[in-house]
Backbone bond lengths (Angstrom), bond angles and torsions (degrees), N, CA, C in turn:
res aa  C-N    CA-C-N  psi(-1)  N-CA   C-N-CA  omega(-1)  CA-C   N-CA-C  phi
1 M - - - 1.450 - - 1.537 110.07 -
2 I 1.344 116.54 -39.84 1.455 120.16 178.76 1.530 110.65 -63.86
3 V 1.324 116.39 -41.91 1.456 120.89 179.93 1.524 110.40 -62.34
4 E 1.316 117.42 -43.27 1.468 121.37 179.52 1.524 111.00 -61.51
5 R 1.314 117.06 -44.79 1.469 120.51 -178.86 1.531 111.37 -68.42
6 T 1.330 116.46 -36.14 1.466 119.76 177.25 1.518 110.39 -64.37
7 K 1.323 116.29 -46.69 1.464 119.97 178.79 1.518 111.28 -62.61
8 A 1.322 117.67 -38.66 1.465 121.10 178.32 1.522 110.45 -65.63
9 G 1.328 117.35 -39.41 1.464 121.20 178.48 1.514 111.86 -65.82
10 I 1.314 117.27 -41.60 1.463 121.31 178.03 1.516 110.32 -64.92
11 A 1.329 117.13 -42.59 1.466 121.17 178.73 1.530 110.59 -63.20
12 A 1.331 117.56 -40.52 1.459 121.02 178.64 1.524 111.06 -65.24
13 A 1.316 116.67 -40.62 1.463 120.77 178.73 1.527 110.74 -64.49
14 R 1.332 116.96 -42.63 1.468 120.32 178.03 1.520 111.16 -63.94
15 A 1.329 116.87 -35.79 1.467 120.48 177.85 1.531 110.97 -64.08
16 R 1.350 116.16 -29.22 1.465 120.72 177.81 1.532 111.75 -86.01
17 G 1.341 117.11 2.40 1.456 120.83 177.53 1.513 114.45 89.44
18 R 1.306 117.92 16.01 1.460 121.70 -179.86 1.525 110.28 -96.78
19 N 1.326 116.18 141.78 1.462 121.44 175.33 1.516 108.31 -119.83
20 G 1.298 116.52 150.06 1.453 120.62 -179.95 1.517 112.20 -84.03
21 G 1.312 115.31 172.55 1.455 121.01 175.88 1.513 113.08 97.76
22 A 1.315 114.07 167.10 1.465 120.83 -179.97 1.531 109.81 -81.33
23 P 1.330 117.49 150.37 1.470 119.41 176.82 1.526 110.61 -68.27
24 F 1.313 117.07 154.89 1.453 121.96 179.74 1.523 110.53 -67.42
25 K 1.333 116.91 143.42 1.461 121.91 178.21 1.522 111.25 -74.49
26 M 1.325 116.69 -40.18 1.460 120.97 -177.55 1.524 109.12 -87.09
27 T 1.329 115.61 122.57 1.459 121.32 177.74 1.528 108.78 -108.87
28 A 1.315 116.42 172.05 1.461 120.70 179.59 1.528 110.70 -62.77
29 A 1.330 117.78 -39.80 1.466 121.25 179.92 1.526 110.80 -65.98
30 K 1.330 117.23 -43.67 1.460 120.94 178.04 1.521 110.71 -63.92
31 L 1.313 115.85 -37.68 1.466 120.53 -179.26 1.523 110.73 -64.67
32 R 1.318 117.90 -43.53 1.469 120.97 179.34 1.530 110.59 -64.68
33 L 1.331 117.46 -40.46 1.456 121.47 177.29 1.526 110.49 -63.66
34 A 1.318 117.17 -42.62 1.463 121.72 179.54 1.524 110.66 -64.03
35 Q 1.323 117.44 -40.72 1.459 120.85 178.62 1.518 110.78 -60.34
36 A 1.329 116.61 -45.98 1.454 120.81 -179.09 1.528 110.72 -63.97
37 A 1.321 117.16 -42.07 1.463 121.19 -178.40 1.520 111.48 -71.02
38 M 1.321 117.63 -40.31 1.468 120.95 -177.15 1.531 111.18 -69.99
39 G 1.307 117.80 -22.60 1.457 121.18 178.22 1.519 112.84 -71.10
40 K 1.337 117.58 -15.25 1.467 121.75 -179.55 1.531 109.07 -96.75
41 P 1.325 117.88 130.69 1.469 119.88 -176.18 1.527 114.04 -67.84
42 E 1.324 119.05 -22.28 1.466 120.64 -177.50 1.530 113.19 -83.74
43 T 1.316 118.20 -0.71 1.462 121.82 -178.22 1.528 111.31 -70.80
44 K 1.320 115.99 130.33 1.460 122.44 174.62 1.523 108.04 -94.64
45 I 1.301 117.24 133.66 1.458 122.29 -172.29 1.528 112.72 -72.18
46 A 1.325 118.08 -44.69 1.471 120.94 -176.39 1.534 112.25 -59.33
47 P 1.336 119.38 -48.70 1.476 118.62 177.85 1.535 112.58 -64.00
48 L 1.318 116.71 -34.90 1.467 120.08 177.93 1.521 110.68 -64.14
49 C 1.325 116.76 -43.44 1.462 120.89 178.50 1.530 111.05 -62.48
50 R 1.336 116.72 -42.06 1.470 119.97 177.68 1.517 110.92 -62.82
51 E 1.324 116.74 -42.75 1.465 121.15 -179.65 1.529 111.76 -63.32
52 L 1.318 115.85 -40.18 1.462 120.26 -178.83 1.522 112.75 -80.99
53 G 1.325 116.94 -20.57 1.457 120.25 -178.70 1.519 113.47 76.89
54 V 1.343 115.52 31.12 1.469 120.79 178.93 1.526 108.82 -128.35
55 S 1.320 115.86 163.16 1.459 119.99 177.17 1.531 109.91 -81.80
56 R 1.324 115.12 164.48 1.466 121.05 177.49 1.534 110.04 -60.13
57 Q 1.318 116.12 -39.93 1.465 120.47 -179.98 1.527 110.91 -62.53
58 T 1.334 116.67 -43.20 1.462 120.49 179.45 1.528 110.48 -64.11
59 L 1.325 116.69 -41.73 1.466 120.48 179.39 1.520 110.71 -60.52
60 Y 1.340 116.56 -50.49 1.463 119.74 -178.49 1.525 112.60 -70.94
61 R 1.318 118.45 -22.16 1.460 120.66 176.15 1.533 110.14 -66.98
62 H 1.336 116.95 -31.03 1.461 121.46 -176.16 1.526 113.79 -99.27
63 V 1.342 116.75 -32.52 1.464 120.62 -174.88 1.524 109.74 -131.02
64 A 1.326 116.72 134.96 1.463 122.14 176.89 1.532 109.31 -76.57
65 P 1.326 118.12 162.48 1.471 120.68 -179.20 1.533 114.25 -58.74
66 D 1.325 117.09 -24.61 1.468 119.41 178.90 1.533 112.86 -89.53
67 G 1.329 117.50 2.39 1.460 121.28 178.02 1.515 114.21 96.11
68 A 1.318 117.07 -1.53 1.464 120.61 179.68 1.531 109.90 -76.97
69 L 1.313 115.41 149.17 1.459 120.23 177.61 1.515 110.75 -72.37
70 R 1.302 115.37 142.38 1.457 120.84 171.48 1.522 108.14 -102.59
71 E 1.317 116.42 -179.00 1.466 121.34 -174.48 1.526 112.69 -56.44
72 H 1.343 118.03 -46.57 1.460 120.53 -179.46 1.526 111.35 -65.25
73 G 1.326 117.07 -36.42 1.459 120.99 178.52 1.514 111.89 -66.35
74 A 1.314 116.74 -44.01 1.459 121.12 178.73 1.528 110.39 -63.78
75 K 1.316 115.39 -38.82 1.467 120.19 178.89 1.535 110.43 -64.61
76 L 1.329 116.47 -41.86 1.461 121.16 179.18 1.527 111.30 -63.84
77 L 1.313 117.37 -46.12 1.463 120.01 179.72 1.518 111.46 -69.78
78 G 1.327 116.61 -33.70 1.466 119.96 178.89 1.515 111.42 -65.60
79 S 1.329 116.93 -32.82 1.450 119.71 -179.75 1.525 112.04 -80.13
80 R 1.332 117.75 -14.99 1.456 120.91 -177.96 1.527 112.59 -96.70
81 I 1.321 116.80 -14.04 1.476 120.07 -176.09 1.508 110.71 -84.99
């Protein structure tokens, strides 16, 4: 009975346009800032990650060390445009 009610609640929420899960840490604004910072050779990664509020792995998943977009970064910006 609990499973049925849970599934019904999730279905009702989806019908209202709600999705489950936590929001993404990396946003389009953070991504653009990271790109600009990563393009400069004097940028230190740890302080940048603290400033953006993301992990090193998340940063490198979206932006290459030279500041170029990676697949996840392009996908994020493509969904925001």
